All heavy atoms as a GROMACS GRO file, in nm:
protein
  605
    1MET      N    1  -0.450   6.341   5.352
    1MET     CA    2  -0.322   6.333   5.413
    1MET      C    3  -0.334   6.244   5.535
    1MET      O    4  -0.426   6.258   5.614
    1MET     CB    5  -0.278   6.474   5.451
    1MET     CG    6  -0.163   6.484   5.541
    1MET     SD    7  -0.135   6.653   5.591
    1MET     CE    8  -0.246   6.748   5.496
    2SER      N    9  -0.242   6.153   5.550
    2SER     CA   10  -0.240   6.066   5.666
    2SER      C   11  -0.102   6.075   5.728
    2SER      O   12  -0.002   6.066   5.659
    2SER     CB   13  -0.269   5.922   5.624
    2SER     OG   14  -0.275   5.839   5.736
    3THR      N   15  -0.097   6.097   5.857
    3THR     CA   16   0.030   6.121   5.924
    3THR      C   17   0.022   6.084   6.071
    3THR      O   18  -0.084   6.086   6.130
    3THR     CB   19   0.073   6.269   5.911
    3THR    OG1   20   0.194   6.290   5.983
    3THR    CG2   21  -0.033   6.363   5.963
    4GLU      N   22   0.136   6.049   6.128
    4GLU     CA   23   0.143   6.022   6.271
    4GLU      C   24   0.153   6.150   6.352
    4GLU      O   25   0.144   6.148   6.473
    4GLU     CB   26   0.261   5.930   6.300
    4GLU     CG   27   0.244   5.792   6.240
    4GLU     CD   28   0.361   5.700   6.267
    4GLU    OE1   29   0.456   5.742   6.336
    4GLU    OE2   30   0.356   5.586   6.218
    5LYS      N   31   0.172   6.262   6.286
    5LYS     CA   32   0.185   6.392   6.354
    5LYS      C   33   0.061   6.476   6.331
    5LYS      O   34   0.068   6.595   6.300
    5LYS     CB   35   0.311   6.462   6.306
    5LYS     CG   36   0.437   6.383   6.338
    5LYS     CD   37   0.561   6.457   6.300
    5LYS     CE   38   0.683   6.374   6.338
    5LYS     NZ   39   0.806   6.444   6.309
    6GLU      N   40  -0.055   6.413   6.348
    6GLU     CA   41  -0.183   6.476   6.316
    6GLU      C   42  -0.204   6.608   6.388
    6GLU      O   43  -0.239   6.709   6.325
    6GLU     CB   44  -0.297   6.381   6.352
    6GLU     CG   45  -0.433   6.444   6.336
    6GLU     CD   46  -0.543   6.364   6.402
    6GLU    OE1   47  -0.525   6.244   6.428
    6GLU    OE2   48  -0.647   6.424   6.428
    7ASN      N   49  -0.186   6.612   6.520
    7ASN     CA   50  -0.214   6.734   6.594
    7ASN      C   51  -0.125   6.850   6.552
    7ASN      O   52  -0.171   6.963   6.536
    7ASN     CB   53  -0.203   6.710   6.744
    7ASN     CG   54  -0.320   6.630   6.797
    7ASN    OD1   55  -0.430   6.637   6.744
    7ASN    ND2   56  -0.296   6.552   6.902
    8GLU      N   57   0.004   6.822   6.534
    8GLU     CA   58   0.097   6.927   6.494
    8GLU      C   59   0.062   6.980   6.354
    8GLU      O   60   0.063   7.101   6.331
    8GLU     CB   61   0.239   6.871   6.497
    8GLU     CG   62   0.346   6.976   6.481
    8GLU     CD   63   0.486   6.918   6.495
    8GLU    OE1   64   0.502   6.802   6.533
    8GLU    OE2   65   0.581   6.994   6.465
    9ILE      N   66   0.030   6.892   6.263
    9ILE     CA   67  -0.007   6.934   6.128
    9ILE      C   68  -0.140   7.008   6.128
    9ILE      O   69  -0.155   7.111   6.063
    9ILE     CB   70  -0.007   6.814   6.031
    9ILE    CG1   71   0.137   6.775   6.002
    9ILE    CG2   72  -0.083   6.846   5.904
    9ILE    CD1   73   0.155   6.663   5.906
   10ARG      N   74  -0.236   6.958   6.203
   10ARG     CA   75  -0.367   7.025   6.211
   10ARG      C   76  -0.350   7.168   6.262
   10ARG      O   77  -0.408   7.262   6.208
   10ARG     CB   78  -0.462   6.946   6.300
   10ARG     CG   79  -0.604   6.999   6.301
   10ARG     CD   80  -0.694   6.916   6.390
   10ARG     NE   81  -0.640   6.893   6.523
   10ARG     CZ   82  -0.641   6.983   6.623
   10ARG    NH1   83  -0.693   7.102   6.604
   10ARG    NH2   84  -0.590   6.954   6.740
   11LYS      N   85  -0.268   7.187   6.366
   11LYS     CA   86  -0.244   7.321   6.419
   11LYS      C   87  -0.175   7.411   6.317
   11LYS      O   88  -0.206   7.530   6.306
   11LYS     CB   89  -0.162   7.312   6.548
   11LYS     CG   90  -0.240   7.255   6.664
   11LYS     CD   91  -0.152   7.240   6.787
   11LYS     CE   92  -0.228   7.172   6.900
   11LYS     NZ   93  -0.143   7.148   7.017
   12ALA      N   94  -0.082   7.356   6.242
   12ALA     CA   95  -0.012   7.435   6.140
   12ALA      C   96  -0.108   7.477   6.028
   12ALA      O   97  -0.101   7.590   5.978
   12ALA     CB   98   0.104   7.355   6.082
   13ILE      N   99  -0.199   7.388   5.990
   13ILE     CA  100  -0.298   7.422   5.887
   13ILE      C  101  -0.390   7.532   5.937
   13ILE      O  102  -0.420   7.628   5.865
   13ILE     CB  103  -0.377   7.296   5.846
   13ILE    CG1  104  -0.286   7.198   5.772
   13ILE    CG2  105  -0.497   7.334   5.759
   13ILE    CD1  106  -0.345   7.061   5.751
   14LEU      N  107  -0.434   7.522   6.062
   14LEU     CA  108  -0.519   7.626   6.119
   14LEU      C  109  -0.444   7.759   6.126
   14LEU      O  110  -0.500   7.864   6.096
   14LEU     CB  111  -0.568   7.585   6.258
   14LEU     CG  112  -0.668   7.470   6.261
   14LEU    CD1  113  -0.693   7.426   6.405
   14LEU    CD2  114  -0.799   7.509   6.195
   15ALA      N  115  -0.317   7.755   6.164
   15ALA     CA  116  -0.235   7.877   6.170
   15ALA      C  117  -0.216   7.938   6.031
   15ALA      O  118  -0.205   8.060   6.017
   15ALA     CB  119  -0.100   7.848   6.234
   16TYR      N  120  -0.214   7.853   5.929
   16TYR     CA  121  -0.201   7.901   5.791
   16TYR      C  122  -0.325   7.978   5.747
   16TYR      O  123  -0.320   8.064   5.662
   16TYR     CB  124  -0.174   7.783   5.697
   16TYR     CG  125  -0.144   7.824   5.557
   16TYR    CD1  126  -0.019   7.875   5.522
   16TYR    CD2  127  -0.241   7.814   5.457
   16TYR    CE1  128   0.008   7.914   5.392
   16TYR    CE2  129  -0.214   7.853   5.327
   16TYR     CZ  130  -0.090   7.903   5.296
   16TYR     OH  131  -0.064   7.943   5.167
   17GLY      N  132  -0.439   7.947   5.810
   17GLY     CA  133  -0.560   8.023   5.780
   17GLY      C  134  -0.670   7.943   5.713
   17GLY      O  135  -0.763   8.000   5.657
   18THR      N  136  -0.659   7.813   5.715
   18THR     CA  137  -0.766   7.730   5.660
   18THR      C  138  -0.803   7.626   5.765
   18THR      O  139  -0.744   7.620   5.871
   18THR     CB  140  -0.725   7.665   5.526
   18THR    OG1  141  -0.840   7.608   5.465
   18THR    CG2  142  -0.616   7.562   5.543
   19THR      N  143  -0.902   7.546   5.737
   19THR     CA  144  -0.949   7.449   5.835
   19THR      C  145  -0.940   7.308   5.778
   19THR      O  146  -0.900   7.290   5.663
   19THR     CB  147  -1.092   7.483   5.881
   19THR    OG1  148  -1.127   7.398   5.990
   19THR    CG2  149  -1.192   7.472   5.769
   20THR      N  150  -0.976   7.210   5.857
   20THR     CA  151  -0.959   7.071   5.818
   20THR      C  152  -1.086   6.991   5.846
   20THR      O  153  -1.172   7.033   5.923
   20THR     CB  154  -0.845   7.005   5.898
   20THR    OG1  155  -0.881   7.004   6.037
   20THR    CG2  156  -0.715   7.078   5.880
   21THR      N  157  -1.092   6.875   5.785
   21THR     CA  158  -1.190   6.772   5.819
   21THR      C  159  -1.109   6.647   5.851
   21THR      O  160  -1.016   6.614   5.777
   21THR     CB  161  -1.287   6.745   5.702
   21THR    OG1  162  -1.357   6.866   5.673
   21THR    CG2  163  -1.386   6.635   5.738
   22ILE      N  164  -1.142   6.580   5.960
   22ILE     CA  165  -1.068   6.462   6.004
   22ILE      C  166  -1.154   6.338   5.983
   22ILE      O  167  -1.271   6.336   6.023
   22ILE     CB  168  -1.029   6.473   6.154
   22ILE    CG1  169  -0.960   6.605   6.184
   22ILE    CG2  170  -0.945   6.353   6.195
   22ILE    CD1  171  -0.825   6.624   6.122
   23PHE      N  172  -1.097   6.236   5.921
   23PHE     CA  173  -1.165   6.109   5.897
   23PHE      C  174  -1.091   5.997   5.969
   23PHE      O  175  -0.968   5.995   5.969
   23PHE     CB  176  -1.166   6.073   5.748
   23PHE     CG  177  -1.241   6.166   5.660
   23PHE    CD1  178  -1.175   6.271   5.595
   23PHE    CD2  179  -1.377   6.150   5.640
   23PHE    CE1  180  -1.244   6.357   5.512
   23PHE    CE2  181  -1.446   6.236   5.556
   23PHE     CZ  182  -1.380   6.340   5.492
   24ASP      N  183  -1.165   5.902   6.025
   24ASP     CA  184  -1.106   5.777   6.072
   24ASP      C  185  -1.092   5.687   5.950
   24ASP      O  186  -1.188   5.671   5.874
   24ASP     CB  187  -1.195   5.710   6.176
   24ASP     CG  188  -1.198   5.787   6.307
   24ASP    OD1  189  -1.092   5.842   6.346
   24ASP    OD2  190  -1.304   5.794   6.371
   25VAL      N  191  -0.972   5.630   5.930
   25VAL     CA  192  -0.946   5.546   5.812
   25VAL      C  193  -0.879   5.416   5.855
   25VAL      O  194  -0.819   5.408   5.962
   25VAL     CB  195  -0.859   5.619   5.708
   25VAL    CG1  196  -0.930   5.740   5.651
   25VAL    CG2  197  -0.724   5.660   5.766
   26THR      N  198  -0.888   5.317   5.770
   26THR     CA  199  -0.822   5.189   5.792
   26THR      C  200  -0.739   5.155   5.669
   26THR      O  201  -0.791   5.161   5.556
   26THR     CB  202  -0.925   5.077   5.817
   26THR    OG1  203  -1.008   5.115   5.928
   26THR    CG2  204  -0.857   4.945   5.847
   27GLY      N  205  -0.613   5.120   5.690
   27GLY     CA  206  -0.527   5.083   5.578
   27GLY      C  207  -0.577   4.958   5.510
   27GLY      O  208  -0.604   4.858   5.576
   28GLY      N  209  -0.590   4.961   5.379
   28GLY     CA  210  -0.639   4.846   5.303
   28GLY      C  211  -0.544   4.729   5.306
   28GLY      O  212  -0.585   4.613   5.306
   29HIS      N  213  -0.415   4.755   5.310
   29HIS     CA  214  -0.315   4.648   5.312
   29HIS      C  215  -0.283   4.605   5.454
   29HIS      O  216  -0.284   4.487   5.485
   29HIS     CB  217  -0.188   4.694   5.240
   29HIS     CG  218  -0.076   4.595   5.246
   29HIS    ND1  219  -0.079   4.478   5.173
   29HIS    CD2  220   0.039   4.594   5.316
   29HIS    CE1  221   0.032   4.410   5.199
   29HIS    NE2  222   0.104   4.479   5.285
   30SER      N  223  -0.256   4.703   5.540
   30SER     CA  224  -0.210   4.672   5.676
   30SER      C  225  -0.324   4.647   5.774
   30SER      O  226  -0.306   4.578   5.873
   30SER     CB  227  -0.126   4.788   5.731
   30SER     OG  228  -0.208   4.904   5.750
   31GLY      N  229  -0.438   4.706   5.746
   31GLY     CA  230  -0.549   4.698   5.841
   31GLY      C  231  -0.533   4.791   5.960
   31GLY      O  232  -0.616   4.793   6.050
   32ASP      N  233  -0.426   4.871   5.960
   32ASP     CA  234  -0.400   4.966   6.069
   32ASP      C  235  -0.502   5.079   6.066
   32ASP      O  236  -0.533   5.132   5.958
   32ASP     CB  237  -0.260   5.026   6.058
   32ASP     CG  238  -0.150   4.924   6.083
   32ASP    OD1  239  -0.180   4.815   6.137
   32ASP    OD2  240  -0.034   4.954   6.047
   33GLU      N  241  -0.550   5.115   6.184
   33GLU     CA  242  -0.642   5.229   6.194
   33GLU      C  243  -0.560   5.356   6.208
   33GLU      O  244  -0.456   5.358   6.273
   33GLU     CB  245  -0.736   5.210   6.313
   33GLU     CG  246  -0.831   5.095   6.290
   33GLU     CD  247  -0.938   5.084   6.397
   33GLU    OE1  248  -0.956   5.179   6.475
   33GLU    OE2  249  -1.004   4.979   6.400
   34ASN      N  250  -0.606   5.461   6.144
   34ASN     CA  251  -0.536   5.589   6.144
   34ASN      C  252  -0.640   5.698   6.126
   34ASN      O  253  -0.760   5.672   6.122
   34ASN     CB  254  -0.432   5.592   6.030
   34ASN     CG  255  -0.316   5.683   6.058
   34ASN    OD1  256  -0.325   5.776   6.138
   34ASN    ND2  257  -0.205   5.659   5.992
   35ARG      N  258  -0.591   5.822   6.117
   35ARG     CA  259  -0.679   5.935   6.089
   35ARG      C  260  -0.625   6.009   5.969
   35ARG      O  261  -0.504   6.015   5.949
   35ARG     CB  262  -0.690   6.024   6.212
   35ARG     CG  263  -0.768   5.950   6.319
   35ARG     CD  264  -0.770   6.012   6.455
   35ARG     NE  265  -0.795   6.152   6.467
   35ARG     CZ  266  -0.913   6.206   6.501
   35ARG    NH1  267  -1.016   6.129   6.524
   35ARG    NH2  268  -0.925   6.335   6.516
   36MET      N  269  -0.716   6.061   5.888
   36MET     CA  270  -0.678   6.133   5.768
   36MET      C  271  -0.727   6.277   5.780
   36MET      O  272  -0.840   6.301   5.822
   36MET     CB  273  -0.741   6.068   5.644
   36MET     CG  274  -0.706   6.138   5.514
   36MET     SD  275  -0.770   6.055   5.368
   36MET     CE  276  -0.946   6.077   5.388
   37ILE      N  277  -0.642   6.370   5.742
   37ILE     CA  278  -0.674   6.513   5.744
   37ILE      C  279  -0.707   6.556   5.601
   37ILE      O  280  -0.626   6.534   5.511
   37ILE     CB  281  -0.556   6.596   5.796
   37ILE    CG1  282  -0.512   6.547   5.934
   37ILE    CG2  283  -0.591   6.744   5.798
   37ILE    CD1  284  -0.377   6.604   5.978
   38MET      N  285  -0.824   6.614   5.580
   38MET     CA  286  -0.859   6.666   5.449
   38MET      C  287  -0.858   6.819   5.455
   38MET      O  288  -0.913   6.878   5.549
   38MET     CB  289  -0.997   6.619   5.404
   38MET     CG  290  -1.031   6.667   5.264
   38MET     SD  291  -1.189   6.606   5.200
   38MET     CE  292  -1.304   6.702   5.297
   39VAL      N  293  -0.796   6.879   5.356
   39VAL     CA  294  -0.785   7.025   5.348
   39VAL      C  295  -0.823   7.067   5.207
   39VAL      O  296  -0.777   7.008   5.110
   39VAL     CB  297  -0.641   7.072   5.377
   39VAL    CG1  298  -0.632   7.223   5.372
   39VAL    CG2  299  -0.590   7.018   5.509
   40VAL      N  300  -0.906   7.168   5.195
   40VAL     CA  301  -0.939   7.225   5.065
   40VAL      C  302  -0.876   7.364   5.060
   40VAL      O  303  -0.903   7.448   5.147
   40VAL     CB  304  -1.092   7.235   5.044
   40VAL    CG1  305  -1.123   7.301   4.909
   40VAL    CG2  306  -1.156   7.098   5.053
   41ILE      N  307  -0.788   7.384   4.962
   41ILE     CA  308  -0.717   7.513   4.950
   41ILE      C  309  -0.718   7.558   4.804
   41ILE      O  310  -0.743   7.480   4.713
   41ILE     CB  311  -0.571   7.503   4.999
   41ILE    CG1  312  -0.495   7.395   4.922
   41ILE    CG2  313  -0.566   7.479   5.149
   41ILE    CD1  314  -0.346   7.394   4.948
   42GLU      N  315  -0.690   7.684   4.785
   42GLU     CA  316  -0.671   7.739   4.651
   42GLU      C  317  -0.539   7.685   4.596
   42GLU      O  318  -0.444   7.662   4.671
   42GLU     CB  319  -0.666   7.892   4.655
   42GLU     CG  320  -0.794   7.956   4.704
   42GLU     CD  321  -0.904   7.954   4.600
   42GLU    OE1  322  -0.873   7.948   4.478
   42GLU    OE2  323  -1.021   7.959   4.639
   43SER      N  324  -0.531   7.669   4.466
   43SER     CA  325  -0.409   7.613   4.406
   43SER      C  326  -0.285   7.700   4.432
   43SER      O  327  -0.175   7.648   4.444
   43SER     CB  328  -0.427   7.591   4.256
   43SER     OG  329  -0.462   7.710   4.191
   44ASN      N  330  -0.304   7.831   4.446
   44ASN     CA  331  -0.189   7.918   4.471
   44ASN      C  332  -0.135   7.903   4.615
   44ASN      O  333  -0.028   7.954   4.645
   44ASN     CB  334  -0.219   8.063   4.438
   44ASN     CG  335  -0.336   8.119   4.516
   44ASN    OD1  336  -0.412   8.044   4.576
   44ASN    ND2  337  -0.352   8.248   4.514
   45ASP      N  338  -0.206   7.833   4.703
   45ASP     CA  339  -0.159   7.806   4.839
   45ASP      C  340  -0.090   7.670   4.851
   45ASP      O  341  -0.031   7.639   4.954
   45ASP     CB  342  -0.276   7.808   4.939
   45ASP     CG  343  -0.332   7.946   4.960
   45ASP    OD1  344  -0.253   8.043   4.958
   45ASP    OD2  345  -0.454   7.958   4.979
   46TYR      N  346  -0.096   7.590   4.746
   46TYR     CA  347  -0.050   7.452   4.752
   46TYR      C  348   0.097   7.439   4.795
   46TYR      O  349   0.129   7.366   4.889
   46TYR     CB  350  -0.073   7.382   4.618
   46TYR     CG  351  -0.006   7.247   4.610
   46TYR    CD1  352  -0.055   7.139   4.683
   46TYR    CD2  353   0.107   7.228   4.531
   46TYR    CE1  354   0.006   7.016   4.676
   46TYR    CE2  355   0.169   7.105   4.524
   46TYR     CZ  356   0.118   6.999   4.597
   46TYR     OH  357   0.180   6.878   4.592
   47PHE      N  358   0.188   7.505   4.726
   47PHE     CA  359   0.330   7.485   4.753
   47PHE      C  360   0.370   7.537   4.891
   47PHE      O  361   0.452   7.476   4.960
   47PHE     CB  362   0.417   7.547   4.644
   47PHE     CG  363   0.409   7.470   4.515
   47PHE    CD1  364   0.341   7.520   4.406
   47PHE    CD2  365   0.467   7.344   4.504
   47PHE    CE1  366   0.332   7.448   4.288
   47PHE    CE2  367   0.458   7.271   4.386
   47PHE     CZ  368   0.391   7.323   4.278
   48ALA      N  369   0.310   7.647   4.935
   48ALA     CA  370   0.340   7.699   5.069
   48ALA      C  371   0.294   7.602   5.177
   48ALA      O  372   0.368   7.571   5.271
   48ALA     CB  373   0.274   7.835   5.089
   49LEU      N  374   0.172   7.548   5.162
   49LEU     CA  375   0.121   7.454   5.261
   49LEU      C  376   0.197   7.322   5.256
   49LEU      O  377   0.230   7.265   5.360
   49LEU     CB  378  -0.029   7.431   5.241
   49LEU     CG  379  -0.099   7.352   5.351
   49LEU    CD1  380  -0.079   7.418   5.488
   49LEU    CD2  381  -0.246   7.338   5.321
   50LEU      N  382   0.231   7.274   5.137
   50LEU     CA  383   0.308   7.151   5.124
   50LEU      C  384   0.444   7.165   5.192
   50LEU      O  385   0.490   7.072   5.260
   50LEU     CB  386   0.325   7.113   4.977
   50LEU     CG  387   0.396   6.981   4.950
   50LEU    CD1  388   0.318   6.864   5.009
   50LEU    CD2  389   0.418   6.961   4.801
   51SER      N  390   0.507   7.278   5.179
   51SER     CA  391   0.635   7.303   5.244
   51SER      C  392   0.623   7.295   5.396
   51SER      O  393   0.708   7.236   5.464
   51SER     CB  394   0.690   7.440   5.202
   51SER     OG  395   0.810   7.468   5.269
   52ILE      N  396   0.517   7.353   5.450
   52ILE     CA  397   0.492   7.348   5.594
   52ILE      C  398   0.473   7.203   5.638
   52ILE      O  399   0.531   7.159   5.738
   52ILE     CB  400   0.368   7.432   5.631
   52ILE    CG1  401   0.397   7.580   5.609
   52ILE    CG2  402   0.323   7.405   5.774
   52ILE    CD1  403   0.274   7.669   5.614
   53LEU      N  404   0.394   7.127   5.563
   53LEU     CA  405   0.368   6.987   5.597
   53LEU      C  406   0.496   6.903   5.592
   53LEU      O  407   0.521   6.821   5.680
   53LEU     CB  408   0.263   6.929   5.503
   53LEU     CG  409   0.128   6.998   5.501
   53LEU    CD1  410   0.039   6.934   5.397
   53LEU    CD2  411   0.065   6.997   5.637
   54GLU      N  412   0.576   6.924   5.488
   54GLU     CA  413   0.701   6.847   5.475
   54GLU      C  414   0.799   6.879   5.585
   54GLU      O  415   0.877   6.792   5.626
   54GLU     CB  416   0.762   6.870   5.337
   54GLU     CG  417   0.683   6.803   5.227
   54GLU     CD  418   0.736   6.830   5.088
   54GLU    OE1  419   0.810   6.929   5.069
   54GLU    OE2  420   0.702   6.753   4.996
   55ASP      N  421   0.799   7.002   5.635
   55ASP     CA  422   0.886   7.038   5.747
   55ASP      C  423   0.846   6.962   5.873
   55ASP      O  424   0.931   6.923   5.952
   55ASP     CB  425   0.882   7.188   5.775
   55ASP     CG  426   0.956   7.270   5.672
   55ASP    OD1  427   1.036   7.212   5.594
   55ASP    OD2  428   0.935   7.393   5.668
   56ILE      N  429   0.717   6.942   5.892
   56ILE     CA  430   0.666   6.873   6.012
   56ILE      C  431   0.681   6.722   5.998
   56ILE      O  432   0.725   6.654   6.091
   56ILE     CB  433   0.519   6.911   6.039
   56ILE    CG1  434   0.509   7.060   6.070
   56ILE    CG2  435   0.462   6.826   6.153
   56ILE    CD1  436   0.366   7.112   6.073
   57ASP      N  437   0.641   6.668   5.884
   57ASP     CA  438   0.644   6.523   5.865
   57ASP      C  439   0.676   6.489   5.720
   57ASP      O  440   0.586   6.478   5.637
   57ASP     CB  441   0.509   6.461   5.905
   57ASP     CG  442   0.511   6.309   5.901
   57ASP    OD1  443   0.614   6.250   5.862
   57ASP    OD2  444   0.409   6.249   5.937
   58PRO      N  445   0.805   6.472   5.688
   58PRO     CA  446   0.845   6.442   5.551
   58PRO      C  447   0.787   6.312   5.497
   58PRO      O  448   0.782   6.290   5.377
   58PRO     CB  449   0.998   6.432   5.556
   58PRO     CG  450   1.038   6.492   5.686
   58PRO     CD  451   0.920   6.483   5.778
   59LYS      N  452   0.740   6.223   5.585
   59LYS     CA  453   0.685   6.094   5.543
   59LYS      C  454   0.532   6.093   5.535
   59LYS      O  455   0.472   5.989   5.511
   59LYS     CB  456   0.731   5.984   5.639
   59LYS     CG  457   0.880   5.961   5.635
   59LYS     CD  458   0.920   5.850   5.728
   59LYS     CE  459   1.070   5.829   5.721
   59LYS     NZ  460   1.114   5.719   5.807
   60ALA      N  461   0.469   6.209   5.553
   60ALA     CA  462   0.323   6.216   5.547
   60ALA      C  463   0.275   6.173   5.408
   60ALA      O  464   0.335   6.208   5.307
   60ALA     CB  465   0.274   6.357   5.577
   61PHE      N  466   0.168   6.096   5.405
   61PHE     CA  467   0.105   6.056   5.280
   61PHE      C  468   0.012   6.169   5.239
   61PHE      O  469  -0.080   6.204   5.312
   61PHE     CB  470   0.026   5.926   5.302
   61PHE     CG  471  -0.050   5.881   5.180
   61PHE    CD1  472   0.014   5.818   5.076
   61PHE    CD2  473  -0.187   5.904   5.171
   61PHE    CE1  474  -0.057   5.776   4.963
   61PHE    CE2  475  -0.259   5.862   5.059
   61PHE     CZ  476  -0.193   5.798   4.956
   62VAL      N  477   0.037   6.227   5.122
   62VAL     CA  478  -0.041   6.342   5.074
   62VAL      C  479  -0.104   6.306   4.940
   62VAL      O  480  -0.036   6.262   4.847
   62VAL     CB  481   0.048   6.467   5.059
   62VAL    CG1  482  -0.031   6.584   5.002
   62VAL    CG2  483   0.113   6.504   5.191
   63LEU      N  484  -0.233   6.326   4.929
   63LEU     CA  485  -0.308   6.304   4.805
   63LEU      C  486  -0.358   6.439   4.758
   63LEU      O  487  -0.420   6.513   4.835
   63LEU     CB  488  -0.427   6.210   4.831
   63LEU     CG  489  -0.527   6.193   4.717
   63LEU    CD1  490  -0.462   6.118   4.601
   63LEU    CD2  491  -0.649   6.119   4.767
   64VAL      N  492  -0.332   6.472   4.632
   64VAL     CA  493  -0.375   6.600   4.576
   64VAL      C  494  -0.479   6.572   4.467
   64VAL      O  495  -0.459   6.487   4.381
   64VAL     CB  496  -0.255   6.676   4.516
   64VAL    CG1  497  -0.300   6.807   4.454
   64VAL    CG2  498  -0.149   6.700   4.623
   65TYR      N  499  -0.588   6.645   4.474
   65TYR     CA  500  -0.697   6.626   4.379
   65TYR      C  501  -0.747   6.763   4.337
   65TYR      O  502  -0.770   6.850   4.420
   65TYR     CB  503  -0.810   6.546   4.446
   65TYR     CG  504  -0.924   6.513   4.354
   65TYR    CD1  505  -0.914   6.408   4.265
   65TYR    CD2  506  -1.040   6.588   4.356
   65TYR    CE1  507  -1.019   6.377   4.180
   65TYR    CE2  508  -1.145   6.558   4.271
   65TYR     CZ  509  -1.133   6.452   4.184
   65TYR     OH  510  -1.237   6.423   4.098
   66ASN      N  511  -0.765   6.783   4.208
   66ASN     CA  512  -0.820   6.908   4.157
   66ASN      C  513  -0.972   6.901   4.161
   66ASN      O  514  -1.032   6.817   4.094
   66ASN     CB  515  -0.774   6.935   4.013
   66ASN     CG  516  -0.629   6.973   4.006
   66ASN    OD1  517  -0.579   7.043   4.092
   66ASN    ND2  518  -0.560   6.925   3.904
   67ALA      N  519  -1.033   6.988   4.239
   67ALA     CA  520  -1.179   6.995   4.247
   67ALA      C  521  -1.227   7.107   4.155
   67ALA      O  522  -1.171   7.216   4.154
   67ALA     CB  523  -1.222   7.022   4.391
   68SER      N  524  -1.329   7.079   4.077
   68SER     CA  525  -1.380   7.183   3.988
   68SER      C  526  -1.468   7.282   4.064
   68SER      O  527  -1.478   7.399   4.026
   68SER     CB  528  -1.458   7.122   3.872
   68SER     OG  529  -1.566   7.046   3.919
   69GLU      N  530  -1.532   7.237   4.172
   69GLU     CA  531  -1.615   7.326   4.253
   69GLU      C  532  -1.615   7.279   4.398
   69GLU      O  533  -1.607   7.161   4.424
   69GLU     CB  534  -1.760   7.326   4.204
   69GLU     CG  535  -1.780   7.384   4.068
   69GLU     CD  536  -1.926   7.389   4.029
   69GLU    OE1  537  -2.011   7.417   4.118
   69GLU    OE2  538  -1.956   7.363   3.912
   70VAL      N  539  -1.626   7.375   4.489
   70VAL     CA  540  -1.642   7.345   4.631
   70VAL      C  541  -1.752   7.437   4.682
   70VAL      O  542  -1.748   7.558   4.659
   70VAL     CB  543  -1.512   7.370   4.711
   70VAL    CG1  544  -1.534   7.347   4.859
   70VAL    CG2  545  -1.399   7.281   4.659
   71HIS      N  546  -1.851   7.382   4.749
   71HIS     CA  547  -1.963   7.460   4.801
   71HIS      C  548  -1.974   7.436   4.952
   71HIS      O  549  -1.952   7.327   5.000
   71HIS     CB  550  -2.096   7.418   4.737
   71HIS     CG  551  -2.097   7.439   4.588
   71HIS    ND1  552  -2.132   7.558   4.531
   71HIS    CD2  553  -2.064   7.356   4.487
   71HIS    CE1  554  -2.123   7.546   4.400
   71HIS    NE2  555  -2.082   7.424   4.370
   72GLY      N  556  -2.010   7.541   5.024
   72GLY     CA  557  -2.032   7.527   5.168
   72GLY      C  558  -1.901   7.528   5.244
   72GLY      O  559  -1.796   7.563   5.193
   73GLY      N  560  -1.910   7.489   5.371
   73GLY     CA  561  -1.791   7.491   5.455
   73GLY      C  562  -1.755   7.631   5.494
   73GLY      O  563  -1.832   7.726   5.477
   74PHE      N  564  -1.635   7.645   5.548
   74PHE     CA  565  -1.590   7.779   5.583
   74PHE      C  566  -1.439   7.785   5.580
   74PHE      O  567  -1.371   7.684   5.580
   74PHE     CB  568  -1.644   7.822   5.720
   74PHE     CG  569  -1.572   7.764   5.838
   74PHE    CD1  570  -1.472   7.836   5.901
   74PHE    CD2  571  -1.603   7.637   5.886
   74PHE    CE1  572  -1.405   7.782   6.009
   74PHE    CE2  573  -1.538   7.583   5.994
   74PHE     CZ  574  -1.439   7.656   6.056
   75SER      N  575  -1.386   7.906   5.579
   75SER     CA  576  -1.243   7.931   5.578
   75SER      C  577  -1.212   8.032   5.687
   75SER      O  578  -1.289   8.123   5.712
   75SER     CB  579  -1.200   7.987   5.442
   75SER     OG  580  -1.066   8.032   5.448
   76LEU      N  581  -1.098   8.016   5.750
   76LEU     CA  582  -1.056   8.112   5.852
   76LEU      C  583  -1.008   8.242   5.789
   76LEU      O  584  -0.990   8.340   5.859
   76LEU     CB  585  -0.945   8.050   5.937
   76LEU     CG  586  -0.986   7.924   6.014
   76LEU    CD1  587  -0.865   7.867   6.087
   76LEU    CD2  588  -1.098   7.953   6.112
   77LYS      N  589  -0.986   8.243   5.656
   77LYS     CA  590  -0.939   8.364   5.588
   77LYS      C  591  -1.051   8.464   5.563
   77LYS      O  592  -1.026   8.577   5.530
   77LYS     CB  593  -0.872   8.327   5.455
   77LYS     CG  594  -0.741   8.255   5.472
   77LYS     CD  595  -0.677   8.229   5.338
   77LYS     CE  596  -0.542   8.161   5.357
   77LYS     NZ  597  -0.474   8.140   5.229
   78ASP      N  598  -1.177   8.422   5.576
   78ASP     CA  599  -1.291   8.513   5.550
   78ASP      C  600  -1.300   8.622   5.654
   78ASP      O  601  -1.273   8.610   5.767
   78ASP     CB  602  -1.422   8.434   5.548
   78ASP     CG  603  -1.429   8.344   5.424
   78ASP    OD1  604  -1.355   8.369   5.328
   78ASP    OD2  605  -1.509   8.249   5.427
   0.00000   0.00000   0.00000
């Protein structure tokens, strides 16, 4: 996810009960530098979290990928 409202979205994700990884990224077309927020969630949390994100930034670029396995890291829900 890439958005101009990074801090607000990051706080909302933390409040939801999961954590994030932040990457520095560069647009391939524009060359603009930005930051990308990566979140790993269970599929049953997807629509609730997407709704929260859309309320904060309807123009956020969101990429969804199905991972077959995730190892390591941590969750605030534990």
